[in-house]
N, C-alpha and C positions, 0 to 999 in steps of 0.2 A: 504493499500499500504506499502511495506517495507520502513522504514524511512531512509534506506541507499541510497535513491536516490541521485546521485551526480549531483550538479549544473553544467552542461556543458555549455561551451561557446556557446550560441546560436547565431549566427552571426547577431543579429538585435537589435532594440531599443524600449522604452516604454512610457505610459502617462495616463490622467483621468480628471473629471469635478467637482464633489462634494466631500467635504472633507469626508473621511470615518470615520464612528464611530468606532475608535480604542478602544480596551480594555485598561485599564490602565497598564502601564508597571509594571511588577512584578520583584522585585529584586531576582536574582537567583545566588547562589554560584556555579559558572561554575566549580569550582575545584571538586565539589561533584557529577556532573552529571553522571560521568562514575565510580564512586566509588563502586557501587554495583557489576558490573561484575568483577572489579579489586579485590575487597575483596573476592568474591566467589572464583576467580582463586587462590588467595593466600591460601585459606582454603584447597585447594586440594594438597598443597605441601607435607603435612605430609603423606597422603594416597599414593601419587606417590613415595615417598622415601621408603615406606614399600613394594610397588608393582611396581618396576620400569619397569617391562615388561607389564604392563597393558595398552594396547593401547586405551581402552575405556576412562580411566582416562585422558590419554594424549590428546585425541581428545576433551574431555570435557573441559579441561583447555585451549586448544588452541581456542575453540569457545568463551569461556568467554574473553580471551585476545583480540580476535578480536573485541568483543563487547566493550571492554575497551579502544580501540584505541592503542593497543600494537602489532602491526603486526609482528615486528621482534621477539618477545618473542613467539608469536603464531606460527611462521614459525619454530622456534627451536623445539617446542613441537611436530609439525607435522612430521618434518624430523626424530626426535627420534623415533616416532611411526612407520614411514615408514621403518626404519631400522629393526624393529621387524617384521612387516607384510607389505610386499610390494605388496599384492594383494587386499587391501582393497580400494574400490572405494570411500568411504566416506572420507578417509584420503587424497586422491588426490584432491578431491573437496575442502577440507579445505585448502590444500596446494595452490590451484588456487585462493582461496579467499585472502589468505595471500599475494601471489605475486601481486594480483591486488590492495590490499591496499597499497602496497609499490610502486606502479606505474610500476612494472616489467611486462609489458603487454605480451611480447612474451612467457616469462616463465609461465604466468598465463594461457595462451591458451594452451600451451603444457601440463600443469598439468590437464586442463579440459579434453583434449583428452585422457590422461591416465585414468582419472576417468571414462569416458564413456567406454574405453576398459576393465576396471575392473568391469563393470556392474552397475555403478551408473546412474540411469535413471530418477531422479527427474526433474520436470520442471525447478527448480532452476539452473540446469547446463547449458541448452541452454540460459537461461536468463543471467546468468554470462558471457558466451561467447558473447552474443550479446552486453552487456553493454561494455565489454572489447574491442570488435572490434569497437564499436562507439568511444571510447576514442582514438583508434588507427587510426581513420578516415578511416576505411575500411567499408564504408557505405553499400555496397551490401552485404557483408558477414554478417554484423550486422543484416541487415534485414532478411536474411535467418535464422539466429539463432533465432531471435525474432518470426519469424513465427513458427518454431519448438515449441517454448515455448507456443504459443497461440493454436497450435494443441493439446498440452497436457493439457493446462488450458486456455480455451477461454476468461475467465474473469479476466486474470492476469493484474491488472492495471499498474504494473511496465513495462511489455512487451509493452503495448500499449503507455505508456509514452515514452519509449525509441525509439519506432517506430516513434513517433511524432518528437523527436529530430533528428532522422536520416533523415526524410523527409525534415525537416527545413534546415538541413546542405546541402542537395542536392537541395535546392530552390524549392521544390514542396510544396508550402505554403498551398494549399487546403488540401492535404493529411495530412500535419503536423497538421493543425487545427482539422481535423476530428479525428485523433488519440489522440491528447491531450484532446479533449472534451470527447472522449470515456473513457479515463483514468479517467478523473474528475468525470464522471457519476458514476464510480465504486468506487472512493475514493474521495468524495467531500470535505474532510478536509485535503487535502494534500497541504500545501502552495507552494511547488515547482512546482506542476502542474499549479497552479494559476499564479505563476510568469512567467513560460514559455509562457503561453497563452498571458498575458498582454505584455510581451516583444515582442513576435512575432506580435501582432496586432499593437503595437506602431510603430514597424519597417515598417509595411505596411500602416501606416497612417490611422489607425482606432481607434482613441483615445477614442471615446465614449465607445466602447465595451471594450477596454482595461481597462478603468476606473472600470467597473464592477468587472473584475477579480482581479485587484489590490486592490480595497477596500475590497473584500471578503478575500483576503490573509492577509491583514493587520488586519483584525478582528481575524484571527486565529493565527497570528504571528506578533505582533507589534514590534518585535526586529529584523525583517528582513531588512537588508540594500538593498537587491535586490528589494524587493517590494516597499520600500520607493523611490528607483530610478524609478521604473515603474510608480509609481503614479505621481512623479514629471515630468517625460517625457510626460505623456499625458496632464498634465496641460500646459507644454510649447507648445505642438502641438495645444492646444486650445486657445493659445494666452494669457496665464496668466504667464508670465516669472518670476514675483516676488514670486508668490506662488510656482512656480516650484523650484526656488532657495532654498527655505526653505526645501523642501523635498530632494534635492540634498545634502544639508549640513547634514541633519539628516541621510541620507544613509551613508555618510562618517563617521559620528560619531559612527554609529553602525558597520561598516565594511569598513575598509580602503582599501580593494581590489576592491571596486566598482569604477573602474577607469573611467568608463563613466560619473560618477557624476562629478569627477574631471575635465574631458574634457568639460562637458557642462558648468560648472561654469567658466572655462577659457574662453570659446567661448563668453559667455554672457558679461564677463568683457572687451573683446577686440572687441566687435561688431562694434564699430565706429572708428576703426583704432588705438585705444588706446592700449598701452602695459604696464598696471600697474604691479608694482612688485608682487602683489598678485597672478598673474597668474603663476609665476615661479614654486612654489612648486606643485601646481595642475598639471601642464604639466609634470613636472619631474616625478611625481608618475604615471601619466597616461601612458607616453611613456615607462616607465619600463615594464609595463604590456602589452602594445600594441604599438610597435614602428611604426605602419603604420596608425595611426589616421590622417585623412586629416587636413591639416593646422597646426597641433599641433606643429611640429618641427619648422616650420617657425616663428610661434608666439613666441615660446620659445626663439629662437635665437635672434629675434628682441628685446624682452624684456630684455634679458641678455646684449645685446649690449647697449641699452639705459641706463642700470644701470652701465655701464662701467665694466662689468664682462667679459672682452674681451677674455681670454683663453677659458672660458666655451662657449661663443658665437662662437668662431672659431671652436670648436669641433662640434657644431650643424651645422654650415654652411658646414663644411667638409662632415658631414653625409648627408646633403641635396644635395651636389654635387654627392655623390655616389649614391643617389636615383634617381637623375635627371642630368645625366652626360651632357646633351645638353643645360642646362638651364644657359644662360650667366649671368643672375642676381646673381644666387648663386655663380657662378665662380668668378665674381667680388667682392662679399662679402668676399669670402675666401682670395682673394688677398689683399683687403683693410684691413680687420681685422688682417690678418696675418702680414702685415706690422706694424700695431699699436702694436701688441703684441711684435714683435721684437724690435720696437723702445723703448718699456718700460723696456727691459732687460738691466742689467748693461753692460758696455762695454766689460767686460771680457767674457760675455756669449752671446753677440750678434753675430749671424752669419754674414758673408759677404754678401752684396746684391747679389741676383741671379736673374737677370732680364730675362734671357732666357737660356735654356739649349743648350750646344753645344754637338754634338756627340763626343765621345772620339776618338782622332786621332789614327789610326793604326800606329805602329812603322814604317812600311815600307813606309807609305805615308808622313812622315815628310819631309819638304824641305831639300835638300842636300846643303851643303856649296858650294858657288860659285867657280867654278874651275878657276884657272889663265888662262888668255889668252895665246894662243900659240904664240911663237915668229914668226913674219913674215919673210919669207926668204929674204935675201939681193939680190938685183939685181944689 
């Protein structure tokens, strides 16, 4: 399966029961991982200077730059080549890949259509379209593109994998599991497939089966933060919270974007109504990546208030009111904390009390001065 599988937000959670036999961590100089394609791309500079109109050389350098994680430079090479030959479907396909790597989904899909119009008919093209539409949350269109891929190549594991993710996103769990397992059968050593299976099974409270996939994934990739989270989640579901916390911490040490691990650590620390200071950085990181985590903002606001970090607590309470406009408790918290924040300001900066708002009076509605009484006639 192509290693460029992208780890999509699969809308669910994960876990396990026996400690997996992980292979020892191997120290890798990450700076050199992509140096091969980068060096090869640089080696083409001289040839391209001698033959600036050679679109084959430009396309080769663009491909290497994509492999080296340099999509901006790759896109520049592709556009230079298209200025020379705008009828080459392979170039439009490369352009679509570069746009996709840059997150420019609409332009990637437009370039893919131009590639098809120019005669590019490899299964890689509908696969790219399907993955891009999946990233854009266009699930029906993504499934249609992936079906075209599978008609051209029925054993394409990436297409099966992405179909599994599309069905997971539409809450069709049975179909999602079927396609992910089919992808795994064709590419049993792809850790990302194992992660998604473990994640999905944990979300639907099947931790025993999730454990199997998570432990297999960790044997293949012991540096995966996502798989460490999956393994910890199944331990939590099986009633082993202390062991789960060790895996959550390991997941964050490997990958700070594993916000669910931050969230689970914070929930465990505040399970009995306590709001220790340690939950604050965990919840701040988690909410930056997912602002809608249940209870997270309320726990963070209360923890900040207990630490007397009142301006920060006030901001969180104000966001809770925006999310829950009819909740009187959060409205009261905004009023109370806002008053404490104002009271702590120097006199010169403290605004006047504003107990209630009065509508601004219209100029015409202001009371008129009392007119003098008319003199009574003398009789």
